MDTraj code that builds the backbone (N, CA, C; nanometers):
import mdtraj as md
import numpy as np

residues = "UNK UNK UNK UNK UNK UNK UNK UNK UNK UNK UNK UNK UNK UNK UNK UNK UNK UNK UNK UNK UNK UNK UNK UNK UNK UNK UNK UNK UNK UNK UNK UNK UNK UNK UNK UNK UNK UNK UNK UNK UNK UNK UNK UNK UNK UNK UNK UNK UNK UNK UNK UNK UNK UNK UNK UNK UNK UNK UNK UNK UNK UNK UNK UNK UNK UNK UNK UNK UNK UNK UNK UNK UNK UNK UNK UNK UNK UNK UNK UNK UNK UNK UNK UNK UNK UNK UNK UNK UNK UNK UNK UNK UNK UNK UNK UNK UNK UNK UNK UNK UNK UNK UNK UNK UNK UNK UNK UNK UNK UNK UNK UNK UNK UNK UNK UNK UNK UNK UNK UNK UNK UNK UNK UNK UNK UNK UNK UNK UNK UNK UNK UNK UNK UNK UNK UNK UNK UNK UNK UNK UNK".split()
xyz = np.array([
    [-0.2700, 1.0219, 1.9628],
    [-0.1529, 0.9786, 1.8898],
    [-0.1619, 1.0273, 1.7462],
    [-0.0814, 1.1263, 1.7126],
    [-0.0881, 1.1872, 1.5805],
    [0.0083, 1.1275, 1.4796],
    [0.1093, 1.0555, 1.5228],
    [0.2048, 0.9980, 1.4294],
    [0.3167, 1.0933, 1.3931],
    [0.4144, 1.0378, 1.3236],
    [0.5353, 1.1106, 1.2837],
    [0.5086, 1.1963, 1.1602],
    [0.5640, 1.3180, 1.1596],
    [0.5503, 1.4072, 1.0444],
    [0.6841, 1.4397, 0.9784],
    [0.7954, 1.4183, 1.0486],
    [0.9258, 1.4529, 0.9942],
    [0.9628, 1.3565, 0.8818],
    [0.9837, 1.4088, 0.7630],
    [1.0068, 1.3257, 0.6451],
    [1.1301, 1.2380, 0.6601],
    [1.2383, 1.2946, 0.7038],
    [1.3618, 1.2156, 0.7189],
    [1.3420, 1.1021, 0.8195],
    [1.2775, 1.1308, 0.9303],
    [1.2501, 1.0280, 1.0320],
    [1.1619, 0.9186, 0.9751],
    [1.0596, 0.9572, 0.8997],
    [0.9710, 0.8588, 0.8372],
    [1.0479, 0.7666, 0.7438],
    [1.1322, 0.8241, 0.6610],
    [1.2069, 0.7456, 0.5626],
    [1.3099, 0.6539, 0.6284],
    [1.3767, 0.7024, 0.7307],
    [1.4796, 0.6230, 0.7983],
    [1.4201, 0.5088, 0.8803],
    [1.2982, 0.5258, 0.9254],
    [1.2398, 0.4319, 1.0208],
    [1.1135, 0.3625, 0.9713],
    [1.0900, 0.3584, 0.8404],
    [0.9626, 0.3052, 0.7908],
    [0.9474, 0.1540, 0.8056],
    [1.0549, 0.0789, 0.8220],
    [1.0511, -0.0653, 0.8449],
    [0.9535, -0.1382, 0.7516],
    [0.9817, -0.1441, 0.6225],
    [0.8912, -0.2129, 0.5295],
    [0.8799, -0.3614, 0.5624],
    [0.7581, -0.4105, 0.5603],
    [0.7325, -0.5519, 0.5908],
    [0.6413, -0.6110, 0.4838],
    [0.6919, -0.7114, 0.4139],
    [0.6148, -0.7790, 0.3113],
    [0.5177, -0.8754, 0.3789],
    [0.3898, -0.8541, 0.3575],
    [0.2868, -0.9368, 0.4201],
    [0.2707, -1.0683, 0.3440],
    [0.2308, -1.1698, 0.4157],
    [0.2044, -1.2995, 0.3540],
    [0.0811, -1.2908, 0.2655],
    [0.0784, -1.3722, 0.1638],
    [-0.0410, -1.3866, 0.0826],
    [-0.0459, -1.2951, -0.0380],
    [-0.1453, -1.3245, -0.1190],
    [-0.1710, -1.2511, -0.2426],
    [-0.3042, -1.1791, -0.2280],
    [-0.3085, -1.0574, -0.2793],
    [-0.4290, -0.9758, -0.2694],
    [-0.4770, -0.9359, -0.4081],
    [-0.6040, -0.9004, -0.4163],
    [-0.6647, -0.8553, -0.5417],
    [-0.7609, -0.7409, -0.5114],
    [-0.7905, -0.6647, -0.6159],
    [-0.8888, -0.5566, -0.6073],
    [-1.0165, -0.6039, -0.6748],
    [-1.1303, -0.5836, -0.6098],
    [-1.2611, -0.6220, -0.6640],
    [-1.3530, -0.5011, -0.6575],
    [-1.4542, -0.5005, -0.7407],
    [-1.5548, -0.3953, -0.7340],
    [-1.6926, -0.4572, -0.7489],
    [-1.7897, -0.3945, -0.6828],
    [-1.9278, -0.4420, -0.6886],
    [-2.0202, -0.3317, -0.6400],
    [-2.1461, -0.3534, -0.6624],
    [-2.2454, -0.2617, -0.6072],
    [-2.2449, -0.2774, -0.4554],
    [-2.2556, -0.1687, -0.3809],
    [-2.2523, -0.1790, -0.2346],
    [-2.3547, -0.2774, -0.1782],
    [-2.4740, -0.2812, -0.2355],
    [-2.5778, -0.3716, -0.1852],
    [-2.5375, -0.5177, -0.2027],
    [-2.4606, -0.5490, -0.3069],
    [-2.4175, -0.6865, -0.3312],
    [-2.3206, -0.7341, -0.2235],
    [-2.2423, -0.6444, -0.1698],
    [-2.1451, -0.6802, -0.0668],
    [-2.2131, -0.7052, 0.0675],
    [-2.3297, -0.6472, 0.0859],
    [-2.3994, -0.6561, 0.2144],
    [-2.4255, -0.7999, 0.2560],
    [-2.4626, -0.8859, 0.1628],
    [-2.4957, -1.0235, 0.1956],
    [-2.3760, -1.1169, 0.2052],
    [-2.2578, -1.0692, 0.1716],
    [-2.1385, -1.1531, 0.1736],
    [-2.0640, -1.1368, 0.3062],
    [-2.0006, -1.2417, 0.3484],
    [-1.9178, -1.2359, 0.4693],
    [-1.7725, -1.2223, 0.4234],
    [-1.7267, -1.0981, 0.4147],
    [-1.5937, -1.0687, 0.3628],
    [-1.5084, -1.0015, 0.4691],
    [-1.3784, -1.0172, 0.4566],
    [-1.2828, -0.9522, 0.5468],
    [-1.1838, -0.8707, 0.4643],
    [-1.2293, -0.7592, 0.4080],
    [-1.1393, -0.6809, 0.3221],
    [-1.0251, -0.6173, 0.4004],
    [-0.9094, -0.6094, 0.3352],
    [-0.7976, -0.5335, 0.3908],
    [-0.8237, -0.3849, 0.3753],
    [-0.9034, -0.3501, 0.2767],
    [-0.9388, -0.2116, 0.2541],
    [-1.0638, -0.2047, 0.1692],
    [-1.1319, -0.0930, 0.1802],
    [-1.2488, -0.0704, 0.0958],
    [-1.2680, 0.0794, 0.0778],
    [-1.3265, 0.1126, -0.0369],
    [-1.3519, 0.2529, -0.0667],
    [-1.4759, 0.2612, -0.1538],
    [-1.5662, 0.3487, -0.1171],
    [-1.6893, 0.3668, -0.1923],
    [-1.6720, 0.4819, -0.2909],
    [-1.6867, 0.4496, -0.4193],
    [-1.6808, 0.5491, -0.5259],
    [-1.8175, 0.5556, -0.5919],
    [-1.8400, 0.6550, -0.6742],
    [-1.9694, 0.6674, -0.7398],
    [-1.9974, 0.5482, -0.8312],
    [-1.8913, 0.4844, -0.8837],
    [-1.9089, 0.3706, -0.9742],
    [-1.9338, 0.2387, -0.9003],
    [-1.9001, 0.2327, -0.7743],
    [-1.9199, 0.1101, -0.6976],
    [-1.8262, 0.1021, -0.5787],
    [-1.8337, -0.0093, -0.5081],
    [-1.7516, -0.0355, -0.3898],
    [-1.6264, -0.1103, -0.4324],
    [-1.5097, -0.0568, -0.3986],
    [-1.3836, -0.1256, -0.4227],
    [-1.3445, -0.1984, -0.2957],
    [-1.3074, -0.3246, -0.3105],
    [-1.2611, -0.4053, -0.1983],
    [-1.1223, -0.4585, -0.2294],
    [-1.0356, -0.4582, -0.1306],
    [-0.9054, -0.5234, -0.1415],
    [-0.9156, -0.6484, -0.0555],
    [-0.9069, -0.7627, -0.1217],
    [-0.9282, -0.8902, -0.0546],
    [-0.8111, -0.9843, -0.0760],
    [-0.7989, -1.0809, 0.0144],
    [-0.7086, -1.1921, -0.0112],
    [-0.7607, -1.2622, -0.1365],
    [-0.6698, -1.3003, -0.2242],
    [-0.7110, -1.3641, -0.3493],
    [-0.7978, -1.4865, -0.3224],
    [-0.7621, -1.5657, -0.2236],
    [-0.8384, -1.6865, -0.1913],
    [-0.9813, -1.6518, -0.1502],
    [-0.9986, -1.5430, -0.0785],
    [-1.1330, -1.5014, -0.0368],
    [-1.2156, -1.4559, -0.1565],
    [-1.1539, -1.3822, -0.2471],
    [-1.2245, -1.3392, -0.3687],
    [-1.2657, -1.4604, -0.4517],
    [-1.1752, -1.5559, -0.4666],
    [-1.2066, -1.6762, -0.5440],
    [-1.3161, -1.7586, -0.4769],
    [-1.3104, -1.7707, -0.3441],
    [-1.4105, -1.8486, -0.2712],
    [-1.5503, -1.7894, -0.2870],
    [-1.5570, -1.6580, -0.3058],
    [-1.6853, -1.5902, -0.3236],
    [-1.7172, -1.5648, -0.4702],
    [-1.6349, -1.6208, -0.5590],
    [-1.6533, -1.6097, -0.7037],
    [-1.6670, -1.4648, -0.7505],
    [-1.5792, -1.3795, -0.6971],
    [-1.5801, -1.2374, -0.7324],
    [-1.4810, -1.2105, -0.8444],
    [-1.5227, -1.1303, -0.9402],
    [-1.4307, -1.0851, -1.0445],
    [-1.3293, -0.9919, -0.9784],
    [-1.2044, -1.0050, -1.0178],
    [-1.1022, -0.9235, -0.9529],
    [-0.9918, -0.8898, -1.0520],
    [-0.9063, -0.7989, -1.0107],
    [-0.7920, -0.7605, -1.0929],
    [-0.6754, -0.7231, -1.0024],
    [-0.5628, -0.6978, -1.0647],
    [-0.4387, -0.6553, -1.0002],
    [-0.3942, -0.7498, -0.8884],
    [-0.3543, -0.8725, -0.9234],
    [-0.2955, -0.9600, -0.8224],
    [-0.1682, -0.8948, -0.7685],
    [-0.1580, -0.8837, -0.6379],
    [-0.0507, -0.8054, -0.5792],
    [-0.0104, -0.8581, -0.4426],
    [0.0992, -0.8024, -0.3935],
    [0.1450, -0.8268, -0.2571],
    [0.1319, -0.6956, -0.1807],
    [0.1194, -0.7075, -0.0501],
    [0.1049, -0.5901, 0.0352],
    [0.2315, -0.5716, 0.1185],
    [0.2823, -0.4495, 0.1156],
    [0.3957, -0.4110, 0.1991],
    [0.3455, -0.3067, 0.2976],
    [0.3655, -0.3324, 0.4261],
    [0.3272, -0.2370, 0.5297],
    [0.4508, -0.1608, 0.5742],
    [0.4405, -0.0303, 0.5803],
    [0.5482, 0.0546, 0.6307],
    [0.5233, 0.0719, 0.7801],
    [0.6026, 0.0050, 0.8610],
    [0.5791, -0.0083, 1.0043],
    [0.6306, 0.1113, 1.0845],
    [0.5888, 0.2294, 1.0442],
    [0.6116, 0.3479, 1.1266],
    [0.4769, 0.4179, 1.1368],
    [0.4458, 0.4673, 1.2553],
    [0.3190, 0.5379, 1.2730],
    [0.3325, 0.6757, 1.2087],
    [0.2935, 0.6814, 1.0827],
    [0.3015, 0.8068, 1.0073],
    [0.1744, 0.8879, 1.0311],
    [0.1929, 1.0156, 1.0449],
    [0.0789, 1.1051, 1.0592],
    [0.0018, 1.1123, 0.9282],
    [-0.1268, 1.1221, 0.9386],
    [-0.2089, 1.1437, 0.8194],
    [-0.1802, 1.2808, 0.7575],
    [-0.1131, 1.3664, 0.8319],
    [-0.0783, 1.5003, 0.7843],
    [0.0669, 1.5100, 0.7371],
    [0.1392, 1.3992, 0.7367],
    [0.2793, 1.4009, 0.6925],
    [0.2858, 1.4442, 0.5459],
    [0.3840, 1.5256, 0.5136],
    [0.3990, 1.5785, 0.3784],
    [0.5164, 1.5118, 0.3087],
    [0.4899, 1.4524, 0.1939],
    [0.5956, 1.4018, 0.1079],
    [0.6371, 1.2576, 0.1272],
    [0.5928, 1.1920, 0.2330],
    [0.6373, 1.0557, 0.2616],
    [0.6046, 0.9597, 0.1471],
    [0.4789, 0.9476, 0.1149],
    [0.4413, 0.8570, 0.0061],
    [0.4897, 0.9068, -0.1291],
    [0.5054, 1.0376, -0.1433],
    [0.5586, 1.0912, -0.2699],
    [0.7004, 1.0401, -0.2933],
    [0.7825, 1.0416, -0.1905],
    [0.9195, 0.9927, -0.2042],
    [0.9195, 0.8427, -0.2312],
    [0.8411, 0.7696, -0.1546],
    [0.8362, 0.6242, -0.1696],
    [0.7888, 0.5859, -0.3095],
    [0.6773, 0.6418, -0.3526],
    [0.6220, 0.6031, -0.4832],
    [0.7097, 0.6514, -0.5986],
    [0.7746, 0.7654, -0.5844],
    [0.8652, 0.8136, -0.6890],
    [0.9835, 0.7192, -0.7060],
    [1.0392, 0.6735, -0.5955],
    [1.1514, 0.5794, -0.6034],
    [1.1084, 0.4471, -0.6648],
    [0.9909, 0.4001, -0.6321],
    [0.9398, 0.2776, -0.6931],
    [0.9149, 0.2990, -0.8428],
    [0.8582, 0.4136, -0.8777],
    [0.8301, 0.4434, -1.0185],
    [0.9592, 0.4482, -1.1004],
    [1.0649, 0.5027, -1.0430],
    [1.1922, 0.5087, -1.1143],
    [1.2472, 0.3705, -1.1466],
    [1.2030, 0.2692, -1.0739],
    [1.2446, 0.1311, -1.1000],
    [1.1381, 0.0548, -1.1786],
    [1.0351, 0.1270, -1.2267],
    [0.9312, 0.0641, -1.3069],
    [0.8321, -0.0180, -1.2266],
    [0.8158, 0.0154, -1.0989],
    [0.7256, -0.0589, -1.0110],
    [0.6026, 0.0262, -0.9839],
    [0.4881, -0.0199, -1.0322],
    [0.3626, 0.0474, -1.0030],
    [0.3204, 0.0162, -0.8603],
    [0.2450, 0.1059, -0.8012],
    [0.2034, 0.0855, -0.6620],
    [0.0684, 0.1514, -0.6380],
    [-0.0129, 0.0844, -0.5610],
    [-0.1355, 0.1438, -0.5083],
    [-0.1092, 0.1647, -0.3600],
    [-0.0948, 0.2898, -0.3200],
    [-0.0623, 0.3237, -0.1816],
    [-0.1891, 0.3629, -0.1075],
    [-0.2010, 0.3112, 0.0137],
    [-0.3179, 0.3403, 0.0965],
    [-0.2696, 0.3800, 0.2349],
    [-0.3173, 0.4927, 0.2828],
    [-0.2848, 0.5370, 0.4172],
    [-0.3987, 0.5001, 0.5111],
    [-0.3637, 0.4321, 0.6188],
    [-0.4592, 0.4032, 0.7254],
    [-0.4178, 0.4880, 0.8458],
    [-0.4866, 0.4728, 0.9573],
    [-0.4612, 0.5603, 1.0722],
    [-0.3174, 0.5493, 1.1220],
    [-0.2641, 0.4278, 1.1329],
    [-0.1310, 0.4099, 1.1901],
    [-0.0197, 0.3932, 1.0866],
    [-0.0498, 0.3264, 0.9763],
    [0.0555, 0.2909, 0.8809],
    [0.0109, 0.3157, 0.7372],
    [0.1103, 0.3178, 0.6493],
    [0.0852, 0.3228, 0.5058],
    [0.1092, 0.1835, 0.4508],
    [0.0300, 0.1471, 0.3506],
    [0.0368, 0.0137, 0.2919],
    [0.0519, 0.0286, 0.1410],
    [0.1423, -0.0504, 0.0850],
    [0.1709, -0.0448, -0.0573],
    [0.1305, -0.1771, -0.1201],
    [0.0512, -0.1708, -0.2250],
    [0.0132, -0.2895, -0.2996],
    [0.0898, -0.2852, -0.4308],
    [0.1787, -0.3825, -0.4484],
    [0.2683, -0.3853, -0.5643],
    [0.2455, -0.5145, -0.6429],
    [0.2737, -0.5139, -0.7738],
    [0.2546, -0.6351, -0.8540],
    [0.3299, -0.7542, -0.7940],
    [0.2675, -0.8704, -0.8054],
    [0.3249, -0.9936, -0.7493],
    [0.4714, -1.0123, -0.7839],
    [0.5029, -1.0006, -0.9111],
    [0.6380, -1.0316, -0.9574],
    [0.7394, -0.9222, -0.9273],
    [0.6959, -0.8122, -0.8657],
    [0.7885, -0.7037, -0.8332],
    [0.7982, -0.6781, -0.6832],
    [0.7393, -0.7650, -0.6027],
    [0.7379, -0.7436, -0.4580],
    [0.8790, -0.7440, -0.3984],
    [0.9626, -0.8392, -0.4394],
    [1.0983, -0.8450, -0.3851],
    [1.1794, -0.7227, -0.4253],
    [1.1656, -0.6808, -0.5511],
    [1.2366, -0.5602, -0.5965],
    [1.1862, -0.4372, -0.5219],
    [1.0565, -0.4290, -0.4977],
    [1.0010, -0.3166, -0.4210],
    [1.0603, -0.3123, -0.2804],
    [1.0732, -0.4296, -0.2192],
    [1.1341, -0.4340, -0.0860],
    [1.2786, -0.3846, -0.0909],
    [1.3525, -0.4206, -0.1953],
    [1.4908, -0.3736, -0.2098],
    [1.4961, -0.2215, -0.2210],
    [1.4051, -0.1645, -0.3004],
    [1.4000, -0.0183, -0.3158],
    [1.3715, 0.0477, -0.1811],
    [1.2765, -0.0051, -0.1078],
    [1.2406, 0.0538, 0.0216],
    [1.3560, 0.0446, 0.1210],
    [1.4277, -0.0649, 0.1200],
    [1.5438, -0.0791, 0.2081],
    [1.6530, 0.0198, 0.1706],
    [1.6686, 0.0458, 0.0409],
    [1.7659, 0.1461, -0.0041],
    [1.7283, 0.2850, 0.0475],
    [1.5998, 0.3163, 0.0462],
    [1.5545, 0.4463, 0.0971],
    [1.5874, 0.4579, 0.2451],
    [1.5621, 0.3525, 0.3216],
    [1.5907, 0.3530, 0.4652],
    [1.7386, 0.3787, 0.4897],
    [1.8239, 0.3157, 0.4104],
    [1.9686, 0.3304, 0.4273],
    [2.0198, 0.4661, 0.3825],
    [1.9508, 0.5290, 0.2873],
    [1.9947, 0.6586, 0.2351],
    [1.8730, 0.7478, 0.2132],
    [1.8176, 0.8037, 0.3216],
    [1.6960, 0.8838, 0.3076],
    [1.7175, 1.0233, 0.2505],
    [1.8404, 1.0648, 0.2298],
    [1.8661, 1.1974, 0.1746],
    [1.8645, 1.3043, 0.2811],
    [1.9009, 1.4244, 0.2395],
    [1.9071, 1.5359, 0.3328],
    [1.8226, 1.6537, 0.2904],
    [1.7745, 1.6522, 0.1679],
    [1.6915, 1.7615, 0.1189],
    [1.5977, 1.7101, 0.0134],
    [1.5041, 1.7926, -0.0301],
    [1.4036, 1.7473, -0.1264],
    [1.4629, 1.6881, -0.2543],
    [1.5750, 1.7438, -0.3025],
    [1.6349, 1.6920, -0.4255],
    [1.7024, 1.5556, -0.4045],
    [1.7339, 1.5220, -0.2791],
    [1.8001, 1.3957, -0.2495],
    [1.7037, 1.2783, -0.2426],
    [1.5743, 1.3042, -0.2373],
    [1.4776, 1.1972, -0.2164],
    [1.4412, 1.1245, -0.3440],
    [1.4670, 1.1794, -0.4587],
    [1.4283, 1.1142, -0.5855],
    [1.5220, 1.0012, -0.6195],
])
top = md.Topology()
chain = top.add_chain()
for i, resn in enumerate(residues, 1):
    res = top.add_residue(resn, chain, resSeq=i)
    for name in ("N", "CA", "C"):
        top.add_atom(name, md.element.get_by_symbol(name[0]), res)
traj = md.Trajectory(xyz[None], top)
C-alpha cells in the first residue's frame, strides 16, 4: 500500500480530524527516556537529544519539561510518503492565516500540531482547502 500521490485528490479528500486532548513537545537524553513508561504520539532522535510528542497529562505526570502546547489534526487520507506538494499547500495556507504548524508524516497519514488557541481556525482553513483545492500550482496558495 503506497498511498495517494495525486495532489488534487489528496487536497479534496484529506478529511481533517481534530484529535481529542492537548499535546506538548518534550526533549531529553535518550537514556533518560529508557526508564520511563511513555506512550508518545511521535518521537525523533536528534544529535541534541530525543524529542517526544506526548499528551500534556502524560508529560505532567512524569514531571517532564515541555513546550508548545498544541492540538493534533490528522489528515485522514492515506498519503504516499512520496507525494509532492501536499504538506506544502497545507502549511502555506495555514501560514497565510498566521497559524504555525509542526507537520509530521507517518506511514498512512499526515498529522498537524497547531497552537491550542488556533486549532478551530486551522480546521476552518483545512475545510476551505477541501472545498476549493485549486486546479494548478498557482491556485493552491
